[in-house]
N, C-alpha and C positions, 0 to 999 in steps of 0.2 A: 614645374612652376613657370615655364615659359611656353609660347605657342611655337616657337622656333628655336633651334639650337644656336648659340652665340659663339663667337670666337673665344677660345680658351687664351686666358691672360698670359702674358710673356712671363710673369713671376707667379710662382706658387705662394700664396699668402694664406696660411691657415686661419688666422684671425678674421679675416674677411668673409669667410664661409661658415665657420662653426656654428656661431650663435644664429644665423640666418637659418640654416639647415635644422637646427634642433627645434627652434621655434616652430618651424613648418611641420616637422614630424609630430610634434606634441599637439599642435593645434588640429591636425588631420586625423588624430587617432591612430597613428602609424605603429604605435607601440603595441597596441591590442586590437587589431583588425578583427572584425566578426567573422569567426570560422566555427560556428556550432556543430558542424559535421566533421571537422578535422579531429585528428587524435592530439590530446592534450599534452603539452610539456611544460612543467612546472618547476620554477625555482623560487624558493622564499629567501629573500635578502637577509643576511646577518643585520638586524636593525642597528644602524648607528645611533649614538646618543644624541638626543636632541640638542645638547650643548656643544656637540662635536664640530670638528672642521676637518676637512679631507687631508688625511696623511697618506705617506706613500704605501703603507700596508693596505689602507682602504682602496687606493688607486689599483693595486695588484689584484685584490680580492674582487673587486667590481668589474675590473677589465675581463677577467676569466669568465665571470658569470654573464657578462654582456655578450661575449663571443659565442657562448653557448646558446643564449636566447636568440641571438640574431642568425646564427646558423640554423637552428630549429624553425625559425620564423621562414626562412629562405626554403626550408624543406616543406613548407606548407602545414606545419603543425600550429596548433593553437596554443602559441608560446606565451606563457604569462609569467612575468617576473613580478612576484607578489612583494610590494615594497611598504616599508613603514619605518617609523623611528621609535626608539625606546626612551621613555621618560627619564631614565637615568637618575634614580632617586638621590643619592648623595651628591653627584656633581651638579645637578640642577638647583638642588636647595642651596649648595654652597655659591653658585653664581649669583643667585637672587639674593642671598644674605649678604654678599660683597656688595652687590649693587645698592642695597638699601643703606649699607655703611657710608659708601662713596657719596650717596646722595643726601647724607645726614638726616635719613628718615628713621622712624622707630624701627627697632630690631624685630626679629621674629617673635621673641617671647613677649615683647611689649604689645605688639599689634594683636597676638592671639592666633591661633590656628586657622580658623576660618578666613580672616583677612589675608594671612600670609600665604594660604594655598592659592586665594584669588589673585594675589600678585604674581604667583608662579605662573598661573594660566595666563595672565596678562603678558609676562615676559615671553612665554611660549609662543603666542600668537604674534608678537612683534619680532622676536629674535631667533625663534626656534627653527627657522627654515634655511639656516646657513648650510648645513650639510647637504641638504637635498638640492640646493642650487648648485653646489661644487660638484655634485654627482652629474647634474646634467651638463656641466662644462666638460666632464670626462666623456660624455656621450651615452651615459647609461640609459638604455631604453626600457624603463621601468613602467609598470602599470600605474602610472601617477593618477590616473583618474580615480583609482581605488585605493589610493594611499591610506595607510592605517597609522594609529598612534597607540602605544600601549596603554594610554589612560583614556582612550575615547570610550563613549558609552557601551559599545557592543564588546569591546574587549574587557571592560571593567566587568561586565556581566560574566564573561567567560572565567575570569580569574576568581571572582567570588564563588562562582559554582563549583570550580575545581577545588577550592580551599573546603568548602562545606562537605562535598562529596567524600573528599580524602579523610576528613575528620569522621564523617559517619561510618566510614569503612574502617576505622581504628588505624589508619595510615598516616594521620596527621594528629600531633598531640603536643602539649606543653610539657616541658621538662627543664631541670636544672642541669646544665652541663657547661663545660668550658667553651668560650667562643674567642674569637679575635675582637678585642675591644678596643675601639679608638677613643682615648679618653678626651680628645679635643672635640671630636664630632659628637661624642656621647652615644655611640651606636656600635652595635655588632658590624663587622664587615665580612666580605667573603675572602678566602685564600687569595684569590686573584687580585684584590685590592691591597694585598700586603707585598712589599718589596724588601727583599733581604740586602743589608748594606753592611760592609766590612767597616768597622769602627776600632778606634784604640780602647781597649778595656783591660779588664784585669781578672784573674782567677785567685779569689780569696780562699786560702786553706784554713778552715776552722777546726779547733778541737771541741768535739762534744763529749763531756765527761760522762763516763759509765756511772750508772746508778747502783745503789745498794752494795758499793765495795766490789763490784765485779771487775776483772781485768782481763785482758787477752792473754794468750798463750805466750805473747812476747813479753808480758809484764806490764804493757801499757795500760793506763787507767782512763784511756779516752780512745775515741774513734776520730780520724780525720776525714772530713768531708771538703769538697771544694765547690764553689759557686761562683758565677759571674754577676749574680745579683744578692748580695748579702742580706738585703732588706726582707726577701722572701722568707727567710729563716724564721721569722716571727710567725709564720703560718705553717711551719713544719709539723708533720703529724706522724713521721716515722723516719728511720734510717733503713736502707735496704742493702743487703749484701748478697753476693751470688751464693745459691745453696751449695755450689761445689768448691767454694773458697774455704779452704782448711783453716786460714786465719781466723776466721770470725765464727767457725762452727761452735765454740763453747759459749757464745753470747747470743746466739739466735733465740729470740723468746724473751730476752732481758730487756733493759731499758737504758737510755741516756737521759740526762737532764738537759733540756734545751736551754742553752745559755739565754740570759736576758729575760726570758719569760718565766723560767722555772718550771715549765711543764714537764712531765715525764712522758717520753714518746717512746714506743717499742722499736726493737730491732727486728726486721723481718727478712725472710728469704726470698728473694725475687730475681727472675732471669735478667730483669732490666739492668741489674748492676753487673758491670763487666769487671772481672777480677783483674784484668790486665790494665785497666785504665786507672791511673792515679792510685789511691789508696784502695780501691775496689769497693769502697763504700759511698752511697749517694744519699744526700738528704731528699726527703719526699715531701713536696708541697702540692697535694692534688689540686688546690683551688687556683693555683698560678702557674701551672706547667702541664702541656698536653701529654708528655710522656708520664708524668707523675700521675695524672688522673688515670691512666690506663693502670697503673700500679695499684691505685685504689679500686678500681673495679674488680681486680683480682683478690683484693685484701680489704673488704668493705669495713672491717672493725676498726681500721686505723682512722676512719673518718676524714674530714676536711675543714679547713677553717679559711674563711675569707678575710684577708687583712687589708684589703683596698676597696675604696669607694668607686663609683663612676667616673671620678675625676683623677683616679690614680693617686689618691691620698690615703694614708693609713687611717684605718677607721677602729672603732672599738671592737675588740675580739679577745677571745680566752688568753689571758696571760700577756696582752700587749700593754706595756707600761703607759700610763697617762701622758708622759711627756713626748710620746711618739705620734699621739692621735692628732690628726690634721696635717702632718707633714707630708710634703710631696715625696713621691717614691725616691727621687735623686737625693733630697735631703736626709731621708730615712737610712739611705744606703750609707752616707757618710757617719751618720750618727751611730749606726749599728758597728761598722768597722772600728770607730773610735771607743765604743763602749767595750767591744771585745778585746781591743788592745789593752784597755785599762784593766781587763779582767785576766790578762795573760793568756788568752785563748786563740790568738791569732798564730797560727803555725808559719804561714809565709804569705806574701802577696806577690803574684806573679804577672809581670804586665805583658799583655798579648793582644794581637788583633782578633777581635770576635765578630761574629755575624748576629746583627740585631735586626728584628723585624720593624718595619716602618710602614705607616699609612701612606699609600701612593698620593693620596690627596691632601691630607692634614700635615704630613711630614713629621709626625711624632711616633715615638716608640710604642708599638701596639702591645697591649697587655692581654696575656691569657686570663680571662676573667669569668668567674663562676656566676651565672645569672639565669633568671627564668626566661626561656624563649620557646618559640614554636618551632617544631622540627617534624620533618617528613621521613617516614620509615623507608629510606632509599634503599635499604637492602632487599626489602620485598618487591619494590617497583623494579629494581635492577634486574630480577630473575628473567622476566620477559624480554628486556632490553638486551641482556647478554646473550639469550638464546637466539634472538633475531639476527645477531651479526654471526654468531656461530653456525647457524643454518643457511646463511647466504641471503636472507631476505633484505638485509642492508649490507653493502659491501664498502669497505673503505679502499681508497686509491690515494697513495700506495698502500698496499696491503700490510706493510710493516707497521702501520699505525693501529692495526686491530690489536697487536700485543699490548700497546699502551691502554687502549680501551679495556681490554680484558683485565689487565693488572687494576686499573681504577675501580671497576666494576665489582670485581671480586674481593676487593678490600674496602668496599664503600662504608661510609659512616652515616649516622644520621645527618640529615640536612637541615641546618638551621635557616629558616626562612623569614624570621622576624627582624625588623630593624627599627631602631628608635629614632625615626624620622617623622616628619609630617608629610613631605611630598611623595606620593605613592599610593598603592592601592591599600587602603586601610583594613586591617584585619577585621573580618566579620564576626567578632566574639563580644559578648556583653557579660558583665559580671553582676552578680548580686551583692548585697551588703555583707554576706559571709564568704565570699570568694567563689560562689557557685558561677560556673562558667556555661553560657549558652552560646552555641555556634549556629548561625543561620544566615540565609542569604539576605533577609532584610530585618530591620529592627522590629518591624511588627510580628514577624515570626518568631523572632527571639522573646519577645514580650509573651506572645501566646505560651510559648514554652515555659516562661518564668512565672506566670500567673501574676500575683500581686507585688511580687518583688520590684523594687526600684533598680533599674538597670543603669550601668555605666559602660560605655563602649571602650574596647581596648584602644590604647593610645598608639600603638605601634602600626607600622605599615609592613608591607611584604618586600622581601628581597627582589630587586629588579629582575634576577635570573628567573625567579618563579614566574612572573608574567611572560618573560621572553621564551621560556621553554613551551608555552603554548602556542607560538607563532604559527607552525604548520597548519593548525586547524583553527585556532581562534581568528586569524587573518581572513579565513574563508567563511565566516558566519556562525561558526559553532559558539554556543549551543542553538540548535535550530528549534524554532517555534512554527510549527506546520500551519498555523493560522495567520500569525502577524506578517505583514508584508516586509519586504526589505527596507532597512532604515537608512536615512541619511545618503542616498544615492548609491550605496553599495549594499550588498547582501550581509547585513549585520543584525539579524533578528536576535531577540533575546527570549528567554524561556528556560525550560527544564528539559535537557535532551533525554532525561530518564523517564519524562512523561510523554515522549513522541508515540504517535500512533503506531500501531504494527504496520500498517500500510506505508507511512513515511519511513519507517526504519528499513522495510524491505526495499524501498525505492532508493535509498541511500547507500546500499551495499555495492562496493565494487567501484573502482575508478571510472570504467566505462558503462556502468549500469546506471545511467541517468534517465532511463525510460520513464515517461510520464512527468518529468520534470523539464521545464523551459527556461531558458535564460531569464533572469529576474525573479524566478520562484525561489521562495526560501529552500535552502539546502542544495540548490543546483551547483553552485561554486564548490561547496564542500564535496560533493559527490563527484564532480568532474576533476578537481584539481588536488585532491588528496588521495594517495600520498604524493609528495613531490617527486621529481625525477632525481634531481641532483641537488646536494648541499655543497657550497664551496665556502671553505672556512680555513682559518689558521689552525695549526695543530695545538696551540696553546690553550685553545678553549673546548678542546675535545670533551674534557670532564664538565667543565663549567656550564657549557650550552648544549653541545651534541647530545651527550649521555642524558641530560635531563629532558631534552626533547623527545628522545627516544623512549624514556621512561613515562611520560606524560602522554605522548601520542598513543603508545601501545595500550596504556591503561584506559584511556577515555574513548579512543576510537575502536578498540577492540571488540566491544559488545554490539557495534553497529556494522561490523564488517564479517562476512562469512569467510572470506579468503584470508588466510594469515599474511599473505603477502601484500594485502591492501591496508594492514594495520600500522604498519610501521610509518613513519613520518616522511621518510625518503628513501629511495632505493640505493643511491650511492652517495657516499660522503668523500669529496675530493679535498685533501688536506694539502695545502701549499706550504712553502717555507716562510722564513723572514726575509725582508728586504734589508740588506745590510750596505755599508758603504763600499766604495770601491776596493778598500783593503780588507774587506771582510769583517769589519768591526760592527757590532750592534749599534744602531743608531740611537742616539740620546741627546737631549738638550745640554746636559751637562758637558758632553764631548764636543758639541758644536758641529756634529756631523750629519745633523737632520737635513732632510730634502723636502722641500715644499712643492708638492705636485703641481699646484697652481702656477708657481713660478716657472716650472718646466713646460707647462702648457703655453703660457704666455710667450716663452722663448722659442719652443720648437713645434707646438701645436699638439693637440690632444692626440691625433693619430700616431705621431711619432712616439709619444710616451706609451700609448697602448701597445704599439707593435714591440717596443723595447721589452716591456714587461712580459708579454706574450712569448717572445723569443727566448727570454732567459728563465722561464718558468719550466724547470726540469724536475720531474717527479723525485721527490726525496731529498732535494738540495735547496739551500738557501741561495738567494740572489745577490751577487755583488754588483751594485748599480753603479755604473760609471756614466758620467754625463756624455762622455764621447760615444757612447752606443746610442744615446738618444739623438745626438747630432748625425750620427751615421744614418739612422732610419728616418730622419728628416730628409737627408740627402736621397735616400731610396724613395721616399715619396716625390720629391722633386724630379727624380729620374723619370718615373712613370708619368708625371706631369708633362715632361718635356717630349716624352715619347708619344703621348696623347696629341700634343700640339703638332708634332711631325705628321701623325696620321692625318689629323684634320687639315693640315696645310697641303696634304697630298690627296684630298678628295676621299679620305676614308671617314666613314660615319658609322654609328651604331647600327647594328643588325636588327631585322625584324622578327627573327626566330631564334630560339634556344638551340635549334640543330644547326650544324654548319653548311654552308653553301657547297655546291659541288665543286670539288678541286681535282685538278690534272696536274699541276705544278708539284714536283716533289717537295719544295721548301713549304708549300701550302699544306700539303698533305702531312707533312712532318709536324707543323705547328698544331694542327688538329690533334695529332697524337700526343703531343706534348700536353695540350690541355687535358686530354682524357686521363693521362697518367698523373698529372698534378691533382685533378679532382679525386682520383682514386686514393692518393696519399693523404689528401685533406680528410676525406671520409673516414680513413682508416685512423688517422691521428684523433679525430674526434671520438671514435669508438674506443680508443685506448687512453683517452684523457692525456694525450701528449701534446700539450700546447706548443712546446718548443718545436715539435716535429711540424706542426701546422704552419707556424712562422717560417720554418726553414723551407718547407715545399713551396710556398707561395712566393717566397723571396727568390728562390732559384728560377722559378717559372718567369717572373717579372723581370728580374735583373739579367739573370744570364741568358735565358732562353729567349724571351721576347725582345727586351731592349737591346742586349749586346748583340744577339745574332740575327733573330728574325727580321727586326728592323734594317739591319745592315745588309742582309742578303736580299731583301726584297726591293732595295733602292734601284737596281738597275731595271727591274721589272715595271717600276713606275715612272722611269725617267721618260723624257720627251723622246718620241720615236719609237718607244717600245711597242710590242704587239699589243693591239687594243683589247683582244679577248683575254690575254694573259693579265694585263693591267687590271681589267674589270674583276676578273676572278680574285686577283690578289687584294684588291681594295675591299672586296666582299669578306673574304676570309680574314684579312687583317682586322676589319671592323668587328667580325663576329669574336674573334680570339680575344680581343681587348675588351668587349663585353663580358666574355667569361672570366676574365681576370679581374674586372671590377666586381663581378658577383662573388668570386672566390675570396677576394681580399676584403669585401665589405664588413664582415664580421669583426675584422680587426681594425680597419681603418674606414670607418663608416662616413666620415665627412668628405674626405677626398674623393672616395669612389662615388659617392652620391653627386657631387659636383661635375665630375667628368662624365658620369651617365647621362646627365641633362645637357651637358655641353656638346656632346657628340651626336645627339639625335633628339627629335621630338618624342617623347614617351607617353605611353598611355597611363603608366603607373611609376611611382617612385621605386628606386632600386631596393629600398628597404622592404617593399611589399612584393618584390618580384620572385622568381623561383630559381632554385638551385641549378646547377649544371645538370644537363640531361646525360649523365656519366655513361650509363648503360647503352644509350643509343650512338655514342660517338664512335666512328671508325678509327682503327689503328692500322696504319700502312707500315708493316715491319721492314719493307725495302727501303721506303722513303726514309724511315726513321734511321736505318742502318747507314744509308748514303750521306745524309746530313750530319749525323753524328761523326762519321768518318771525316767529313769536311772540317767540322768544327775542331776535331782533335788534332788534325794535321796543321791547320792555321794557328792553333794555340801552340803547338810544339814549335813551330817555326818562329813565332813572336817571342816565345820564352828564350829560345836559343839565341835569337838576335840580341834581345835585351841583356842577356846574361854576358855576352861578349862584347857589348858596347858597340855594336854595329849601329851606325846612324840610321835613325828611323825612316828617313826619306830615301835612302839607297835602295835601288831597284837591282836585284841579283838574279843570277841564272842558276839552274840546278839541273842535275841529271838524277836518275834513279836506279837502284841496284836492288835485285831481289824481289822486285814486284811481281805479283801474279797478275794474270789476265783482267781479273775484277778490279784491282787497284789501278792497273794501266788504264782500264776504261773510265774509272772514276777520275783520274787524273786529266784525261781529255775533256770529259764532260764539265768538270768543275774548273777548268783552266782560268775562265775569266774571274771568278770568285777569288780563286787562290792568288791570281796576279794581283787583283785589286786589295785584298786584305791582308795577304802576307808578304806582297811585293817581291814575289819570284816567279820566274818563268822558265820554261825549259830552254837549256843552253849547254854550253861546254863546261863540264865539271872541272876540267884541268887548269882553266885560266886563273892567273894570279897566284899560283904557287901554293895556296894554303886552302883547305876545305873545312866547311862546317858540315858535321854529320847530324842529320835529324832521323831518328828511327821511329817510324810510326807503322804499327802492325808488322808485317813481314818484310816491308820495304824500307830502304834507307835512302833518303835524299842526300845528295852530296852538293853543297853549295859553296862555290869559290868566294873567299872573303879576304885574300891576301891584298887585294888592292884598296880595301876600305878601312882596315885596321892594321895596326903594328902586332903581328901574331906573337913575336917574342915577348913584348911588354904585357901583352894580354895575358899570356900564359904565366908569366911572372906574378902579375897581380893576383891571378886566380889561386896559384900555389900559395902565396902569401896569406890571402884571405882564408883559404881552407886550413891552413896550419893553425891561424889564430883561432878559428872556430872549433878545430880540434882540441886545442889546448883548453879553451875555456869550458868546453863540453866535458873533458876528462877530469877537470878540477871540480866542476859541479857534481859529476858522478861520485867522486871521492867524499864529498861533503854528505851526499845522500846516502852513501854506504856506511857512514860513521853513525852509530846508535847515539853518541853523545849530542849529535846535531839533530837528529830526527825525532829524538825522544824528549829533549830538553828545550829546542828552540820553539818560538811561538809557531801555531799551525800555519798562520799566513805566511811566515818566513819559509817554512819547509815547502809549501804550496809554490811560493814564488820561485824557489830554488828548482823545483820538478818543472815548472814551466819554462824557466830559462834553459834548463838541460835539454829539454826537448826542441826548443827553438834552436839552439846551437847545433844539435845533431841534425836537424832538418837543413840548416844552412851548410854544414859540412856535405852532407849528401848532395845538395844542389850543386855546390862548387865542384865537386868531384865529377858529378855528371857533365857539367860545363867543360872541364878539362878533357873529358873523354871525347866529347863532341868535336874538339879541335883536331882529332885524329892522330 
């Protein structure tokens, strides 16, 4: 961005550089450089809701994706992060309805569908970009130039086509089944939109009189059933008992008289009834309980009765007394109990804490409700999706999540895809006067099918998950029209993929088989970027999103791809854990422990937050986020900043080659080897999806090797009067090493590294578009590595011993050595200046002072007189007392941890804290014992 490097500011201020660099990257097309001949690498972003704002889970998810994209971009790949937002049917409709109410404008029903949908689009254009702006603040290097929206024209074409094709193939149909019904919103909702809460409730135990004079073997003339929702008894159609329960064997096939209604309902045998629970008999209400519906599916003769309307009010039904009709379910519950008590049919009422399903947006109790909806035959589509993971075409990381995926897919139920909303993809079905149904991509096609019938379109829209499941291919321009050019600045052609020409179909087969297609041609993006390489997502939506993308991708891309490996939507699914608070508690607004990532970015910078999330992302584990960690990684950034300032002030600048300069000095040969080893570790971390290992490797190189040791060890080589050739070599190697550090750190800390990259030299290109370390071409000098590592180890041992024994930091001490071999003696001589400067010890008389500190390093023991600088007796007493205290605490914690009463009954976080404290006290005791031993 400048013609010449400028001085690095004294203070690292993230806020001053982040927006400047992000604006520059986006304006220059850095997120999607033209690389038509490079191997593609593709990630499709889990599309955030258009109504959403960045939460800490988003920050983790997108940091990991951005790290992968930036790393592969540095590898020279055509790295494309496909980005888009989800129209979020329920959430968006609620936002706009609330806005209308607050503005005292006519509501949704008053203004009508067309006007309301127009209002939603208006809101989307004005306010729908919040989340994408926040992703930019995080540093997400998405392909913004080709941003998609699940309601845009091309995506809508894909959604409608998929619906119609599935219907034509008999895989999508209309049926009457139970759904999660939100009576406040007036729509079916998905399981993911249902949250279970513990509430105060009761079990009402009711006597159902046996009909026709029947009695149980016990002599009782009734069967007792229990329910948390007495009002649903009005819709009972059977009582179920376990077929092996001898208590009820004599009455199976007989009847009870359903109280209040007077209906006779049968007693049936079904495994759903557990003889060990309660009375062993259960009431069966198929229209208002998911388990009971399954009983009905096995015993169709019992039928079902729907006693509730869409507002969860009692409706007219067989046997329901007139004075119940129109009552809300809560009022009906009270009345049923009162009427049963009056009839003497209440056995008991047991107050208990119960679990109830609530709508996560409406906040009302969700009703299992029997209604006509559109369903996808998920069991049929799941077959290929199951096989693709079983045979390894798609792999889960960690692999343990495959078991969850298999369990869901092997027990999958029909997928309800219709919603009673106005905002969303309207279902392409039209009805005739007699209920005839015509499914077509357009109204004209439907009318052609219907002839002279007058048609009315289905009022419902599709589940948001239905459209988001098409993301891996719909975002890339599917369905392809081989004639129509790309639309709206991105390849979003419309048409019928089933009518593609044979030539086009053959040209689209295979991820790398884009022969004959050029950038900009219809089908190019799809051929080049499907399947995606990696999907990064939370484990909680494996079923709701991942599985459905697998099903839809395999079904619709399968016919176009000759290689089965190219039909899956992605090759790897990386599932990360949840971000919890520092105590391991799940974050929630009700607990007041949520964390706003934007606040953290304002305080510490995006790079520090990104590094924290990367470092803490360990496969298979949730993250306990402590703000002190973010502060620590901000300090890490500051340390590198200050090291770069030191380098710049000593004439060190960026290097002009990815290959290292010629080096003769052992310390310079050592740092070249350290860069090579770090690059190898980072490459392996990426291959293994070990994000924590990536952060650990680059942290150690920057903090421990470069800043703490290399910079300190080269100071004499750069000092005034030093050998000019040695100084020139050192400046060149240091500049090269710092460049490589910036490259390797860039995927995690893009802002800091880009700023320093340009501060250190005039560059022909930005760091984001440069290349990865030339790992294979870097030399590794084993002898230099061994020598410098020996030196670092010795200095560290001496420093640690001095600190442990409270030796004054400025005290210069002598030493003698015992047991050293010739190689060690030679090293002591060669490295004497560094040892004296950094450990503050020099060869001398070990007997002086009357007391000696012993430092063992390798085969040698250094004897350092310290009697003149500390009180040996007092120091020994202090160490012995501290060690005794540590041992006492350690043993007490060990006792708690060996007690099953604690480990099995205490909160998991308390047990984990005790384990951590035990390990810390044990380490402290060992350290103090070693210090006592050093006193000799």
